[in-house]
C-alpha positions as CSV (number, residue, x, y, z in Angstrom):
1,X,88.1,116.6,80.5
2,X,88.5,115.4,84.2
3,X,85.8,113.6,85.9
4,X,84.5,113.9,89.4
5,X,84.6,110.6,91.7
6,X,83.6,112.2,94.8
7,X,83.6,115.8,96.2
8,X,87.1,117.1,95.9
9,X,88.4,113.9,94.1
10,X,88.9,114.1,90.3
11,X,89.9,111.6,87.8
12,X,92.3,112.7,84.9
13,X,92.6,110.2,82.2
14,X,94.6,109.3,79.2
15,X,93.7,106.5,77.0
16,X,97.1,105.6,75.6
17,X,97.6,103.3,72.3
18,X,95.0,100.8,71.2
19,X,96.4,97.4,72.1
20,X,94.4,95.4,69.7
21,X,97.0,94.5,66.9
22,X,100.2,94.5,69.4
23,X,98.4,92.1,71.6
24,X,96.9,90.1,68.8
25,X,93.5,90.3,70.3
26,X,91.4,89.4,67.0
27,X,93.2,85.9,66.9
28,X,93.6,85.2,70.6
29,X,89.9,86.4,71.5
30,X,90.6,86.8,75.3
31,X,87.2,86.5,77.5
32,X,87.2,90.0,78.3
33,X,87.6,91.2,74.2
34,X,84.8,91.9,71.8
35,X,85.6,91.4,68.2
36,X,86.4,94.6,66.1
37,X,86.8,96.7,69.4
38,X,89.5,98.9,70.3
39,X,91.5,98.1,73.6
40,X,93.4,100.3,76.0
41,X,95.6,100.4,79.2
42,X,94.9,103.9,80.3
43,X,96.9,106.4,82.2
44,X,95.4,107.8,85.1
45,X,96.1,110.8,87.3
46,X,94.2,111.8,90.5
47,X,93.5,115.6,91.7
48,X,92.7,116.1,95.4
49,X,91.1,119.5,96.4
50,X,91.0,119.7,100.2
51,X,89.7,123.3,100.0
52,X,92.7,124.8,101.7
53,X,95.3,123.1,99.3
54,X,95.3,120.8,96.2
55,X,97.5,117.8,95.4
56,X,97.8,116.1,92.0
57,X,98.8,112.2,92.3
58,X,101.0,111.2,89.0
59,X,101.1,113.1,85.8
60,X,100.2,111.1,82.8
61,X,102.7,110.6,79.9
62,X,104.5,113.2,77.8
63,X,101.9,112.4,75.0
64,X,99.3,114.4,77.2
65,X,101.3,116.9,78.3
66,X,98.7,119.8,77.0
67,X,95.9,117.7,78.3
68,X,97.3,117.5,82.0
69,X,98.1,121.2,82.2
70,X,94.6,122.0,81.1
71,X,93.0,119.7,83.6
72,X,95.0,121.3,86.5
73,X,94.0,124.8,85.3
74,X,90.5,123.7,85.0
75,X,90.3,122.2,88.5
76,X,92.5,124.5,90.6
77,X,92.5,127.9,88.7
78,X,94.1,130.8,90.0
79,X,94.5,129.1,93.6
80,X,97.5,127.2,92.2
81,X,98.6,123.5,92.5
82,X,100.2,123.1,95.9
83,X,101.4,119.4,95.6
84,X,102.6,117.0,93.0
85,X,103.1,113.6,94.1
86,X,105.2,111.1,91.8
87,X,104.4,107.5,92.6
88,X,107.2,106.3,90.9
89,X,109.8,107.3,88.3
90,X,108.3,105.8,85.2
91,X,107.2,107.5,82.1
92,X,103.3,107.3,82.8
93,X,103.4,108.1,86.2
94,X,106.1,111.0,86.3
95,X,106.7,112.0,82.4
96,X,105.1,115.4,82.9
97,X,106.5,116.2,86.1
98,X,108.9,118.9,84.7
99,X,106.4,120.5,82.5
100,X,104.2,120.6,85.4
101,X,106.5,122.2,88.0
102,X,107.6,124.7,85.2
103,X,104.0,125.7,84.7
104,X,103.4,125.8,88.5
105,X,106.6,127.0,90.1
106,X,104.4,127.2,93.5
107,X,104.3,123.4,93.4
108,X,106.0,121.2,96.0
109,X,107.3,117.9,94.5
110,X,106.7,114.7,96.7
111,X,108.4,111.6,96.0
112,X,108.8,108.1,97.4
113,X,111.2,107.8,100.3
114,X,112.0,104.4,99.4
115,X,115.1,103.2,97.1
116,X,118.0,105.4,96.0
117,X,117.2,106.3,92.4
118,X,115.6,109.5,92.8
119,X,117.7,111.6,90.2
120,X,115.2,110.8,87.4
121,X,112.5,113.8,87.3
122,X,114.2,115.6,89.9
123,X,112.8,113.4,92.6
124,X,115.9,114.1,94.7
125,X,114.7,117.6,95.0
126,X,111.3,116.5,96.2
127,X,109.8,115.8,99.8
128,X,110.3,112.4,100.5
129,X,107.6,110.5,102.0
130,X,107.2,106.8,103.5
131,X,104.6,104.7,105.4
132,X,102.3,106.7,107.6
133,X,103.3,110.4,106.5
134,X,100.4,112.6,105.8
135,X,99.6,115.8,104.0
136,X,96.4,117.8,105.3
137,X,94.8,119.5,102.4
138,X,92.0,121.1,104.6
139,X,88.9,118.8,104.5
140,X,90.8,116.2,102.6
141,X,94.0,114.1,104.1
142,X,96.1,111.9,102.2
143,X,98.2,109.3,103.7
144,X,101.3,107.5,102.1
145,X,102.1,103.7,102.2
146,X,105.0,101.5,101.2
147,X,103.8,99.7,98.0
148,X,103.2,96.2,98.3
149,X,103.0,95.1,94.8
150,X,105.1,97.6,92.6
151,X,107.1,97.7,89.2
152,X,109.8,100.0,90.6
153,X,111.9,100.0,93.9
154,X,111.2,103.7,94.2
155,X,107.4,103.7,94.6
156,X,104.8,104.7,97.2
157,X,101.0,104.4,97.4
158,X,98.5,106.7,98.8
159,X,95.2,106.9,100.4
160,X,92.4,109.7,101.0
161,X,91.0,109.2,104.3
162,X,87.8,111.0,104.1
163,X,86.7,109.3,100.8
164,X,88.2,106.1,101.6
165,X,90.1,105.9,98.4
166,X,92.8,103.5,97.7
167,X,95.7,104.5,95.1
168,X,97.4,101.3,94.2
169,X,99.2,102.7,91.3
170,X,100.3,99.9,88.9
171,X,98.4,97.1,91.0
172,X,94.9,96.5,90.0
173,X,95.4,97.9,86.6
174,X,93.2,96.4,83.7
175,X,92.1,96.8,80.2
176,X,89.0,98.5,78.9
177,X,87.2,98.9,75.3
178,X,86.9,101.9,73.4
179,X,83.4,103.2,74.5
180,X,84.5,102.5,78.4
181,X,86.9,105.7,78.7
182,X,86.2,107.6,81.8
183,X,83.5,105.1,82.9
184,X,83.3,103.9,86.5
185,X,83.2,100.1,86.9
186,X,80.0,100.0,88.1
187,X,78.7,101.8,84.8
188,X,80.1,98.9,82.7
189,X,77.6,96.6,80.8
190,X,77.3,93.4,82.2
191,X,79.5,91.6,84.9
192,X,83.2,92.4,85.3
193,X,85.5,89.9,83.7
194,X,88.7,89.2,85.9
195,X,90.5,88.3,82.7
196,X,90.8,92.0,82.3
197,X,92.9,92.1,85.4
198,X,94.9,88.9,84.2
199,X,95.6,90.5,80.9
200,X,97.3,93.5,82.5
201,X,99.1,91.8,85.4
202,X,100.3,89.0,83.2
203,X,101.9,91.7,80.9
204,X,103.0,94.4,83.1
205,X,103.9,93.1,86.4
206,X,106.0,90.2,84.9
207,X,107.0,88.9,88.2
208,X,103.6,87.6,89.0
209,X,104.8,84.4,86.9
210,X,107.2,83.8,89.9
211,X,105.3,84.5,93.0
212,X,104.5,82.3,95.9
213,X,100.6,81.9,95.5
214,X,100.0,81.3,99.0
215,X,102.0,84.2,100.2
216,X,101.0,86.4,97.8
217,X,97.2,85.9,98.5
218,X,97.8,86.4,102.2
219,X,99.4,90.0,101.4
220,X,96.1,90.7,99.5
221,X,93.9,89.5,102.6
222,X,96.2,91.9,104.7
223,X,95.8,94.9,102.3
224,X,92.0,94.5,102.4
225,X,92.2,94.5,106.2
226,X,94.5,97.2,106.5
227,X,92.7,99.5,104.1
228,X,89.2,98.3,103.6
229,X,88.7,101.0,100.7
230,X,85.3,102.5,99.6
231,X,86.9,103.5,96.4
232,X,90.0,102.0,94.4
233,X,91.6,104.3,91.9
234,X,94.2,102.6,89.9
235,X,97.0,104.3,87.6
236,X,96.1,101.9,84.7
237,X,92.2,101.1,85.0
238,X,88.9,102.5,85.5
239,X,87.9,103.8,88.9
240,X,86.1,101.5,91.1
241,X,83.6,103.2,93.3
242,X,81.3,100.2,94.7
243,X,82.3,96.9,96.4
244,X,86.0,98.0,96.2
245,X,87.0,95.0,98.5
246,X,85.4,92.5,96.2
247,X,87.7,93.6,93.6
248,X,90.7,93.3,95.6
249,X,89.4,89.6,96.4
250,X,89.4,89.1,92.7
251,X,93.4,89.6,92.6
252,X,93.7,86.4,94.5
253,X,92.1,84.5,91.4
254,X,94.5,86.7,89.0
255,X,97.5,85.5,91.4
256,X,96.3,81.8,90.8
257,X,95.6,82.1,87.2
258,X,98.9,83.6,86.4
259,X,100.6,81.0,88.3
260,X,99.0,78.2,86.3
261,X,99.3,79.9,82.7
262,X,102.2,81.9,83.0
263,X,103.0,85.1,81.5
264,X,100.5,86.5,78.9
265,X,103.0,88.7,77.0
266,X,104.3,92.1,76.9
267,X,103.2,95.4,77.3
268,X,104.0,96.8,73.8
């Protein structure tokens, strides 16, 4: 079931598989993990309802086809889905694109205008957007941005102007435990442990182990200045709706930690 983040902004969630065994969490005992718990890296999609038109950002994975279609129907009803934005051609982000377009032939596909590998998921048939392009949905407006930190060359980020939401796709993803599904970060028990962010970025964005720390963290400072978001809605983590820039600042510690300790492992 979707959860409302703010009026007209909805969070659609898929837990994905339990990572406890494949990540050897019981033996490794990372700081963020609690013994005996299940651990997840979620897939998230977001629906923006501007009153006049509606837009879905990403699609969840094919394991949740029925769930994403049901969520769309619940949120838009007979009004239909006007836009489907695919952030990049990767299974957790685009895996249900064709199913959604088949169910909603009225929908305009929107894809990144970067890179040259758009054939997968029919992105070559979509409207291609780049930095500064906008879609006015009525009382909500989304703007697209070149992705600063990405895991595929065909990628785009998005912001929603009225709510001040940044959708940074894979960047700022993190793990959560079994009872934290669809929970906002400010609702978590205790202080947020940045090792959750290290666990994700040290596995998924493997190139973090090779970066220049000073240059990378300067880019993070530039992103904070550029976006200054009220809300951060990652593709693979829980929604941050309070002190969003503080969590962006934490990403500089993530850069330093992965530089010091190297890659954590693989996603699988």
